N, C-alpha and C positions, 0 to 999 in steps of 0.2 A: 282203644274200645271196644270190644269185640260189637260185630254185628248181627244179628240172630237171622239166620236163613232157612225158612221150614221148621224144622225142629231141633237144629243144633245150633251155634256159632261159630262166626268166621272171625279168626283172628286174621289182621291184617299183618300181608308179610313188608319186610323191609326191602325195598330194591337197594341192591349194592350197587350204586352209580359208581363209587371211587373204584371198584374193581371192572364196572363193565368200563370205562373210559378205557384206564389202563390195560385193559385188552383189547380195545377198538385197533391200534396199528397188526397186531399179529394176527386178528382175525381175518382183517385185508388181507396180509401177505395169505395167510393158506386158503383165500377162495381164487387169490389171483394163481397162487402156483394149483390149485384144481381145475380153474379155468385153459390153462396151458399144457395139462395132461389133458385133458378132455379133447380140445380142440384137434391134437394130432389123432388124424384117422390110422386107425391100424390098416395095414399091406392087405388089398383084396385077394392077393396070392395065396394068405394065408388060411382062407376060407376056402373049407371044400365044396365041391362042385357037382357032388353027384347027387343024382334024382333021388334020395332018401334024404340028402344033408339040405338039398336047398330053403326047406323051410325054415329049419334050423340056422344055417346063414341069413336067413330075413328076421329071424327072432332075435340072434344076436345082435344084428345092426339095427334094428328096432328097440331094442337096449341098451345099445353106445349112445344113441341120439336121446335116448330119455335120459342117458347121464348125464351128458353133452348139457341139455336143458336143466335140466336139476343143477347142476354146477352153475350154469348163467344166472340162475335165481337165487342162490348162495352168495355170488359175488354181489348181484343186484343188494340182496339183504344187506350183505355188509358194508357195502357203502351209505344206504340207509341209516343206518346203525351208526357208522361213523358221525353222517350229518347230526343224527339226534344227539351224539355224545357231544359235538360241537354245539349245538343249541343248549344243551342241558349247561354246559360250561358256563358259556356267554350269559345264559339267565343267571346263573348261581353269581356272577361279579357281577351282573346288574343289581342286582338283590341286594351286596353287601355294601355297593355304592349309591344305593339308593336308603339302606337302615342307615348308615352315618348321616346322608344329607338329611334323614327326618332326624336323627339323634339332634345335630345342629340346630332343627329349624323347631326343636322343641326346649331346648337350651338356649336359644335366642328370644321367645317366648316366655320363656321364665324371666329372663331376664329384664324384659320390655315391660312385663308385669311388675317387678320387684320395681323395676324404677318408676312406674306408675304409680305405685302406693305410697 
C-alpha cells in the first residue's frame, strides 16, 4: 500500500534479502583485499623531493591515508553487513519454528474444543 508523502506517494521498495545474504561472502572478500592493498605503503623513494613538488607529495600522502581509512570503513561495514545477514537468517529460522509451533497449538486447541463439546 503506497504511503503519501507531501504531494506524491512513495511505493515501498522490496529489500532483496536473499541476494544480500548470498553476496555477503564476496563483499567480505573484496573488502579484505582492498584493506590488504591499501595497507601496503608505497616506497617514499618514488615521491619527488624537489621544493615545488613537496606540497604535491604531501597531498598524495594525505590522499593515500584517506584511501586507507576508507578501506577500513568499507571492511567494517562489510563485517556489520555479514552480522546483519546472519541475524536475519537466524530470525527467519526462528519465525519458521514459531509458525510451526503456533500452528500445532491452534490444532491442539481446536481438538481440545472439539473433544470438550
